PDB file of N, CA, C and O in Angstrom:
ATOM      1  N   MET A   1      13.608   1.700   5.540  1.00  0.00           N
ATOM      2  CA  MET A   1      12.563   1.639   6.552  1.00  0.00           C
ATOM      3  C   MET A   1      11.396   0.847   5.906  1.00  0.00           C
ATOM      4  O   MET A   1      11.109   1.025   4.722  1.00  0.00           O
ATOM      5  N   SER A   2      10.765   0.019   6.651  1.00  0.00           N
ATOM      6  CA  SER A   2       9.645  -0.799   6.131  1.00  0.00           C
ATOM      7  C   SER A   2       8.310  -0.075   6.205  1.00  0.00           C
ATOM      8  O   SER A   2       8.175   0.914   6.925  1.00  0.00           O
ATOM      9  N   LYS A   3       7.350  -0.554   5.481  1.00  0.00           N
ATOM     10  CA  LYS A   3       6.049   0.082   5.486  1.00  0.00           C
ATOM     11  C   LYS A   3       5.288  -0.343   6.730  1.00  0.00           C
ATOM     12  O   LYS A   3       5.412  -1.473   7.204  1.00  0.00           O
ATOM     13  N   LYS A   4       4.477   0.612   7.260  1.00  0.00           N
ATOM     14  CA  LYS A   4       3.680   0.322   8.436  1.00  0.00           C
ATOM     15  C   LYS A   4       2.289   0.813   8.177  1.00  0.00           C
ATOM     16  O   LYS A   4       2.100   1.740   7.389  1.00  0.00           O
ATOM     17  N   ALA A   5       1.295   0.214   8.823  1.00  0.00           N
ATOM     18  CA  ALA A   5      -0.082   0.643   8.642  1.00  0.00           C
ATOM     19  C   ALA A   5      -0.571   1.293   9.979  1.00  0.00           C
ATOM     20  O   ALA A   5      -0.223   0.843  11.071  1.00  0.00           O
ATOM     21  N   CYS A   6      -1.353   2.318   9.846  1.00  0.00           N
ATOM     22  CA  CYS A   6      -1.946   3.019  11.011  1.00  0.00           C
ATOM     23  C   CYS A   6      -3.057   2.140  11.604  1.00  0.00           C
ATOM     24  O   CYS A   6      -3.900   1.603  10.886  1.00  0.00           O
ATOM     25  N   SER A   7      -3.030   2.019  12.874  1.00  0.00           N
ATOM     26  CA  SER A   7      -4.048   1.181  13.580  1.00  0.00           C
ATOM     27  C   SER A   7      -5.384   1.929  13.530  1.00  0.00           C
ATOM     28  O   SER A   7      -6.417   1.272  13.660  1.00  0.00           O
ATOM     29  N   SER A   8      -5.440   3.228  13.354  1.00  0.00           N
ATOM     30  CA  SER A   8      -6.713   3.971  13.412  1.00  0.00           C
ATOM     31  C   SER A   8      -7.355   4.054  12.010  1.00  0.00           C
ATOM     32  O   SER A   8      -8.511   3.661  11.848  1.00  0.00           O
ATOM     33  N   CYS A   9      -6.639   4.549  11.016  1.00  0.00           N
ATOM     34  CA  CYS A   9      -7.218   4.789   9.694  1.00  0.00           C
ATOM     35  C   CYS A   9      -6.707   3.817   8.627  1.00  0.00           C
ATOM     36  O   CYS A   9      -7.142   3.897   7.478  1.00  0.00           O
ATOM     37  N   HIS A  10      -5.805   2.911   8.971  1.00  0.00           N
ATOM     38  CA  HIS A  10      -5.278   1.855   8.037  1.00  0.00           C
ATOM     39  C   HIS A  10      -4.412   2.396   6.934  1.00  0.00           C
ATOM     40  O   HIS A  10      -4.058   1.643   6.027  1.00  0.00           O
ATOM     41  N   PHE A  11      -4.051   3.655   6.960  1.00  0.00           N
ATOM     42  CA  PHE A  11      -3.161   4.195   5.915  1.00  0.00           C
ATOM     43  C   PHE A  11      -1.777   3.594   6.041  1.00  0.00           C
ATOM     44  O   PHE A  11      -1.238   3.461   7.140  1.00  0.00           O
ATOM     45  N   ILE A  12      -1.202   3.228   4.889  1.00  0.00           N
ATOM     46  CA  ILE A  12       0.155   2.657   4.854  1.00  0.00           C
ATOM     47  C   ILE A  12       1.176   3.737   4.585  1.00  0.00           C
ATOM     48  O   ILE A  12       1.043   4.500   3.628  1.00  0.00           O
ATOM     49  N   THR A  13       2.227   3.808   5.450  1.00  0.00           N
ATOM     50  CA  THR A  13       3.207   4.790   5.315  1.00  0.00           C
ATOM     51  C   THR A  13       4.584   4.241   5.622  1.00  0.00           C
ATOM     52  O   THR A  13       4.682   3.133   6.148  1.00  0.00           O
ATOM     53  N   ARG A  14       5.658   4.964   5.317  1.00  0.00           N
ATOM     54  CA  ARG A  14       7.032   4.614   5.727  1.00  0.00           C
ATOM     55  C   ARG A  14       7.498   5.522   6.866  1.00  0.00           C
ATOM     56  O   ARG A  14       8.595   5.357   7.400  1.00  0.00           O
ATOM     57  N   GLU A  15       6.648   6.479   7.226  1.00  0.00           N
ATOM     58  CA  GLU A  15       7.031   7.467   8.320  1.00  0.00           C
ATOM     59  C   GLU A  15       6.810   6.893   9.691  1.00  0.00           C
ATOM     60  O   GLU A  15       6.277   5.792   9.834  1.00  0.00           O
ATOM     61  N   SER A  16       7.202   7.605  10.666  1.00  0.00           N
ATOM     62  CA  SER A  16       7.036   7.178  12.080  1.00  0.00           C
ATOM     63  C   SER A  16       5.736   7.644  12.689  1.00  0.00           C
ATOM     64  O   SER A  16       5.382   7.253  13.801  1.00  0.00           O
ATOM     65  N   MET A  17       4.999   8.513  11.928  1.00  0.00           N
ATOM     66  CA  MET A  17       3.749   9.000  12.350  1.00  0.00           C
ATOM     67  C   MET A  17       2.781   8.995  11.117  1.00  0.00           C
ATOM     68  O   MET A  17       3.209   9.250   9.991  1.00  0.00           O
ATOM     69  N   CYS A  18       1.512   8.710  11.348  1.00  0.00           N
ATOM     70  CA  CYS A  18       0.551   8.671  10.247  1.00  0.00           C
ATOM     71  C   CYS A  18       0.337  10.091   9.689  1.00  0.00           C
ATOM     72  O   CYS A  18      -0.005  10.992  10.454  1.00  0.00           O
ATOM     73  N   PRO A  19       0.526  10.312   8.391  1.00  0.00           N
ATOM     74  CA  PRO A  19       0.299  11.663   7.878  1.00  0.00           C
ATOM     75  C   PRO A  19      -1.207  12.019   7.736  1.00  0.00           C
ATOM     76  O   PRO A  19      -1.521  13.192   7.534  1.00  0.00           O
ATOM     77  N   LYS A  20      -2.127  11.065   7.833  1.00  0.00           N
ATOM     78  CA  LYS A  20      -3.523  11.256   7.651  1.00  0.00           C
ATOM     79  C   LYS A  20      -4.133  11.695   9.013  1.00  0.00           C
ATOM     80  O   LYS A  20      -4.718  12.772   9.129  1.00  0.00           O
ATOM     81  N   CYS A  21      -3.979  10.861   9.989  1.00  0.00           N
ATOM     82  CA  CYS A  21      -4.660  11.143  11.327  1.00  0.00           C
ATOM     83  C   CYS A  21      -3.661  11.567  12.413  1.00  0.00           C
ATOM     84  O   CYS A  21      -4.079  11.797  13.548  1.00  0.00           O
ATOM     85  N   LYS A  22      -2.365  11.680  12.115  1.00  0.00           N
ATOM     86  CA  LYS A  22      -1.379  12.223  13.062  1.00  0.00           C
ATOM     87  C   LYS A  22      -1.182  11.400  14.312  1.00  0.00           C
ATOM     88  O   LYS A  22      -0.789  11.955  15.338  1.00  0.00           O
ATOM     89  N   THR A  23      -1.434  10.102  14.281  1.00  0.00           N
ATOM     90  CA  THR A  23      -1.204   9.252  15.386  1.00  0.00           C
ATOM     91  C   THR A  23       0.105   8.463  15.218  1.00  0.00           C
ATOM     92  O   THR A  23       0.547   8.297  14.081  1.00  0.00           O
ATOM     93  N   SER A  24       0.727   7.983  16.252  1.00  0.00           N
ATOM     94  CA  SER A  24       1.953   7.238  16.154  1.00  0.00           C
ATOM     95  C   SER A  24       1.686   5.792  16.378  1.00  0.00           C
ATOM     96  O   SER A  24       2.643   5.029  16.503  1.00  0.00           O
ATOM     97  N   ALA A  25       0.453   5.347  16.440  1.00  0.00           N
ATOM     98  CA  ALA A  25       0.094   3.912  16.620  1.00  0.00           C
ATOM     99  C   ALA A  25       0.100   3.206  15.292  1.00  0.00           C
ATOM    100  O   ALA A  25      -0.937   2.971  14.671  1.00  0.00           O
ATOM    101  N   LEU A  26       1.359   2.859  14.857  1.00  0.00           N
ATOM    102  CA  LEU A  26       1.560   2.170  13.585  1.00  0.00           C
ATOM    103  C   LEU A  26       2.017   0.730  13.866  1.00  0.00           C
ATOM    104  O   LEU A  26       2.649   0.449  14.884  1.00  0.00           O
ATOM    105  N   SER A  27       1.672  -0.185  12.919  1.00  0.00           N
ATOM    106  CA  SER A  27       1.998  -1.565  13.083  1.00  0.00           C
ATOM    107  C   SER A  27       2.579  -2.073  11.778  1.00  0.00           C
ATOM    108  O   SER A  27       2.116  -1.718  10.694  1.00  0.00           O
ATOM    109  N   ASP A  28       3.619  -2.925  11.899  1.00  0.00           N
ATOM    110  CA  ASP A  28       4.164  -3.600  10.709  1.00  0.00           C
ATOM    111  C   ASP A  28       3.473  -4.894  10.422  1.00  0.00           C
ATOM    112  O   ASP A  28       3.764  -5.554   9.425  1.00  0.00           O
ATOM    113  N   ASP A  29       2.508  -5.288  11.329  1.00  0.00           N
ATOM    114  CA  ASP A  29       1.773  -6.506  11.125  1.00  0.00           C
ATOM    115  C   ASP A  29       0.351  -6.192  10.528  1.00  0.00           C
ATOM    116  O   ASP A  29      -0.648  -6.011  11.225  1.00  0.00           O
ATOM    117  N   PHE A  30       0.379  -6.151   9.243  1.00  0.00           N
ATOM    118  CA  PHE A  30      -0.962  -5.860   8.505  1.00  0.00           C
ATOM    119  C   PHE A  30      -1.048  -6.764   7.317  1.00  0.00           C
ATOM    120  O   PHE A  30      -0.039  -7.309   6.870  1.00  0.00           O
ATOM    121  N   SER A  31      -2.237  -6.935   6.797  1.00  0.00           N
ATOM    122  CA  SER A  31      -2.469  -7.781   5.612  1.00  0.00           C
ATOM    123  C   SER A  31      -3.444  -7.102   4.679  1.00  0.00           C
ATOM    124  O   SER A  31      -4.286  -6.309   5.100  1.00  0.00           O
ATOM    125  N   GLY A  32      -3.320  -7.420   3.419  1.00  0.00           N
ATOM    126  CA  GLY A  32      -4.149  -6.904   2.404  1.00  0.00           C
ATOM    127  C   GLY A  32      -3.747  -5.495   2.027  1.00  0.00           C
ATOM    128  O   GLY A  32      -3.204  -4.772   2.862  1.00  0.00           O
ATOM    129  N   LEU A  33      -3.991  -5.088   0.817  1.00  0.00           N
ATOM    130  CA  LEU A  33      -3.616  -3.782   0.309  1.00  0.00           C
ATOM    131  C   LEU A  33      -4.760  -3.255  -0.590  1.00  0.00           C
ATOM    132  O   LEU A  33      -5.170  -3.942  -1.526  1.00  0.00           O
ATOM    133  N   VAL A  34      -5.246  -2.108  -0.326  1.00  0.00           N
ATOM    134  CA  VAL A  34      -6.215  -1.405  -1.194  1.00  0.00           C
ATOM    135  C   VAL A  34      -5.597  -0.092  -1.617  1.00  0.00           C
ATOM    136  O   VAL A  34      -5.151   0.702  -0.788  1.00  0.00           O
ATOM    137  N   ILE A  35      -5.578   0.118  -2.890  1.00  0.00           N
ATOM    138  CA  ILE A  35      -5.137   1.388  -3.425  1.00  0.00           C
ATOM    139  C   ILE A  35      -6.379   2.140  -3.959  1.00  0.00           C
ATOM    140  O   ILE A  35      -7.045   1.726  -4.908  1.00  0.00           O
ATOM    141  N   VAL A  36      -6.645   3.296  -3.263  1.00  0.00           N
ATOM    142  CA  VAL A  36      -7.843   4.056  -3.629  1.00  0.00           C
ATOM    143  C   VAL A  36      -7.435   5.247  -4.446  1.00  0.00           C
ATOM    144  O   VAL A  36      -6.663   6.080  -3.970  1.00  0.00           O
ATOM    145  N   PHE A  37      -7.923   5.359  -5.659  1.00  0.00           N
ATOM    146  CA  PHE A  37      -7.699   6.518  -6.554  1.00  0.00           C
ATOM    147  C   PHE A  37      -8.819   7.550  -6.519  1.00  0.00           C
ATOM    148  O   PHE A  37      -8.582   8.756  -6.588  1.00  0.00           O
ATOM    149  N   ASP A  38     -10.071   7.033  -6.407  1.00  0.00           N
ATOM    150  CA  ASP A  38     -11.242   7.917  -6.404  1.00  0.00           C
ATOM    151  C   ASP A  38     -12.170   7.519  -5.290  1.00  0.00           C
ATOM    152  O   ASP A  38     -13.113   6.757  -5.505  1.00  0.00           O
ATOM    153  N   PRO A  39     -11.919   8.019  -4.110  1.00  0.00           N
ATOM    154  CA  PRO A  39     -12.701   7.608  -2.886  1.00  0.00           C
ATOM    155  C   PRO A  39     -14.186   7.994  -2.969  1.00  0.00           C
ATOM    156  O   PRO A  39     -15.012   7.375  -2.298  1.00  0.00           O
ATOM    157  N   GLU A  40     -14.533   8.977  -3.757  1.00  0.00           N
ATOM    158  CA  GLU A  40     -15.944   9.391  -3.837  1.00  0.00           C
ATOM    159  C   GLU A  40     -16.767   8.363  -4.619  1.00  0.00           C
ATOM    160  O   GLU A  40     -17.952   8.188  -4.333  1.00  0.00           O
ATOM    161  N   ASN A  41     -16.180   7.696  -5.575  1.00  0.00           N
ATOM    162  CA  ASN A  41     -16.944   6.732  -6.428  1.00  0.00           C
ATOM    163  C   ASN A  41     -16.547   5.291  -6.158  1.00  0.00           C
ATOM    164  O   ASN A  41     -16.949   4.411  -6.920  1.00  0.00           O
ATOM    165  N   SER A  42     -15.789   5.007  -5.127  1.00  0.00           N
ATOM    166  CA  SER A  42     -15.339   3.688  -4.806  1.00  0.00           C
ATOM    167  C   SER A  42     -16.224   3.065  -3.718  1.00  0.00           C
ATOM    168  O   SER A  42     -16.386   3.629  -2.636  1.00  0.00           O
ATOM    169  N   ALA A  43     -16.801   1.876  -4.029  1.00  0.00           N
ATOM    170  CA  ALA A  43     -17.606   1.134  -3.072  1.00  0.00           C
ATOM    171  C   ALA A  43     -16.753   0.705  -1.894  1.00  0.00           C
ATOM    172  O   ALA A  43     -17.195   0.806  -0.750  1.00  0.00           O
ATOM    173  N   ILE A  44     -15.528   0.224  -2.148  1.00  0.00           N
ATOM    174  CA  ILE A  44     -14.639  -0.240  -1.084  1.00  0.00           C
ATOM    175  C   ILE A  44     -14.253   0.905  -0.164  1.00  0.00           C
ATOM    176  O   ILE A  44     -14.207   0.722   1.053  1.00  0.00           O
ATOM    177  N   ALA A  45     -13.974   2.086  -0.714  1.00  0.00           N
ATOM    178  CA  ALA A  45     -13.657   3.254   0.109  1.00  0.00           C
ATOM    179  C   ALA A  45     -14.815   3.645   0.980  1.00  0.00           C
ATOM    180  O   ALA A  45     -14.607   4.050   2.124  1.00  0.00           O
ATOM    181  N   LYS A  46     -16.010   3.541   0.494  1.00  0.00           N
ATOM    182  CA  LYS A  46     -17.194   3.865   1.326  1.00  0.00           C
ATOM    183  C   LYS A  46     -17.325   2.892   2.461  1.00  0.00           C
ATOM    184  O   LYS A  46     -17.614   3.319   3.579  1.00  0.00           O
ATOM    185  N   VAL A  47     -17.132   1.606   2.248  1.00  0.00           N
ATOM    186  CA  VAL A  47     -17.226   0.574   3.249  1.00  0.00           C
ATOM    187  C   VAL A  47     -16.152   0.807   4.336  1.00  0.00           C
ATOM    188  O   VAL A  47     -16.432   0.685   5.529  1.00  0.00           O
ATOM    189  N   MET A  48     -14.932   1.142   3.909  1.00  0.00           N
ATOM    190  CA  MET A  48     -13.839   1.351   4.808  1.00  0.00           C
ATOM    191  C   MET A  48     -13.767   2.767   5.381  1.00  0.00           C
ATOM    192  O   MET A  48     -12.853   3.063   6.152  1.00  0.00           O
ATOM    193  N   SER A  49     -14.721   3.663   5.020  1.00  0.00           N
ATOM    194  CA  SER A  49     -14.777   5.058   5.467  1.00  0.00           C
ATOM    195  C   SER A  49     -13.507   5.823   5.068  1.00  0.00           C
ATOM    196  O   SER A  49     -12.964   6.604   5.848  1.00  0.00           O
ATOM    197  N   ILE A  50     -13.051   5.578   3.834  1.00  0.00           N
ATOM    198  CA  ILE A  50     -11.839   6.266   3.292  1.00  0.00           C
ATOM    199  C   ILE A  50     -12.316   7.515   2.541  1.00  0.00           C
ATOM    200  O   ILE A  50     -13.145   7.428   1.635  1.00  0.00           O
ATOM    201  N   LYS A  51     -11.794   8.644   2.921  1.00  0.00           N
ATOM    202  CA  LYS A  51     -12.100   9.879   2.267  1.00  0.00           C
ATOM    203  C   LYS A  51     -11.010  10.484   1.413  1.00  0.00           C
ATOM    204  O   LYS A  51     -11.284  11.431   0.676  1.00  0.00           O
ATOM    205  N   GLU A  52      -9.763   9.977   1.474  1.00  0.00           N
ATOM    206  CA  GLU A  52      -8.640  10.482   0.690  1.00  0.00           C
ATOM    207  C   GLU A  52      -7.966   9.285  -0.066  1.00  0.00           C
ATOM    208  O   GLU A  52      -7.942   8.144   0.397  1.00  0.00           O
ATOM    209  N   LYS A  53      -7.428   9.641  -1.254  1.00  0.00           N
ATOM    210  CA  LYS A  53      -6.775   8.564  -1.996  1.00  0.00           C
ATOM    211  C   LYS A  53      -5.476   8.211  -1.372  1.00  0.00           C
ATOM    212  O   LYS A  53      -4.857   9.032  -0.696  1.00  0.00           O
ATOM    213  N   GLY A  54      -5.030   6.947  -1.596  1.00  0.00           N
ATOM    214  CA  GLY A  54      -3.763   6.444  -1.033  1.00  0.00           C
ATOM    215  C   GLY A  54      -3.762   4.954  -0.903  1.00  0.00           C
ATOM    216  O   GLY A  54      -4.669   4.283  -1.398  1.00  0.00           O
ATOM    217  N   HIS A  55      -2.755   4.416  -0.240  1.00  0.00           N
ATOM    218  CA  HIS A  55      -2.624   2.981   0.028  1.00  0.00           C
ATOM    219  C   HIS A  55      -3.111   2.703   1.415  1.00  0.00           C
ATOM    220  O   HIS A  55      -2.727   3.388   2.363  1.00  0.00           O
ATOM    221  N   TYR A  56      -4.006   1.644   1.559  1.00  0.00           N
ATOM    222  CA  TYR A  56      -4.580   1.274   2.860  1.00  0.00           C
ATOM    223  C   TYR A  56      -4.521  -0.221   3.114  1.00  0.00           C
ATOM    224  O   TYR A  56      -4.630  -1.016   2.181  1.00  0.00           O
ATOM    225  N   ALA A  57      -4.356  -0.592   4.317  1.00  0.00           N
ATOM    226  CA  ALA A  57      -4.331  -1.997   4.725  1.00  0.00           C
ATOM    227  C   ALA A  57      -5.792  -2.484   4.977  1.00  0.00           C
ATOM    228  O   ALA A  57      -6.608  -1.730   5.508  1.00  0.00           O
ATOM    229  N   LEU A  58      -6.106  -3.723   4.601  1.00  0.00           N
ATOM    230  CA  LEU A  58      -7.423  -4.262   4.945  1.00  0.00           C
ATOM    231  C   LEU A  58      -7.494  -4.643   6.435  1.00  0.00           C
ATOM    232  O   LEU A  58      -8.516  -4.426   7.086  1.00  0.00           O
ATOM    233  N   LYS A  59      -6.397  -5.214   6.967  1.00  0.00           N
ATOM    234  CA  LYS A  59      -6.474  -5.603   8.355  1.00  0.00           C
ATOM    235  C   LYS A  59      -5.142  -5.237   8.998  1.00  0.00           C
ATOM    236  O   LYS A  59      -4.073  -5.505   8.449  1.00  0.00           O
ATOM    237  N   VAL A  60      -5.230  -4.624  10.165  1.00  0.00           N
ATOM    238  CA  VAL A  60      -4.039  -4.193  10.963  1.00  0.00           C
ATOM    239  C   VAL A  60      -4.115  -4.894  12.330  1.00  0.00           C
ATOM    240  O   VAL A  60      -5.116  -4.800  13.041  1.00  0.00           O
ATOM    241  N   ARG A  61      -3.073  -5.565  12.658  1.00  0.00           N
ATOM    242  CA  ARG A  61      -2.995  -6.283  13.957  1.00  0.00           C
ATOM    243  C   ARG A  61      -2.157  -5.521  14.920  1.00  0.00           C
ATOM    244  O   ARG A  61      -1.973  -5.957  16.057  1.00  0.00           O
TER     245      ARG A  61
END
């Protein structure tokens, strides 16, 4: 199964539903990858409103 990004929170997953926000609006058309290890001290995580560590897409179409 290929990786998909959530249209709402941009979390990247292999599942059919986003484990973060529980939506099924996933897209395999995304670009960019951000890996967040420490969301509290990350400037990128603050700009993207990321509160949990994980893999996130920069842009989801």
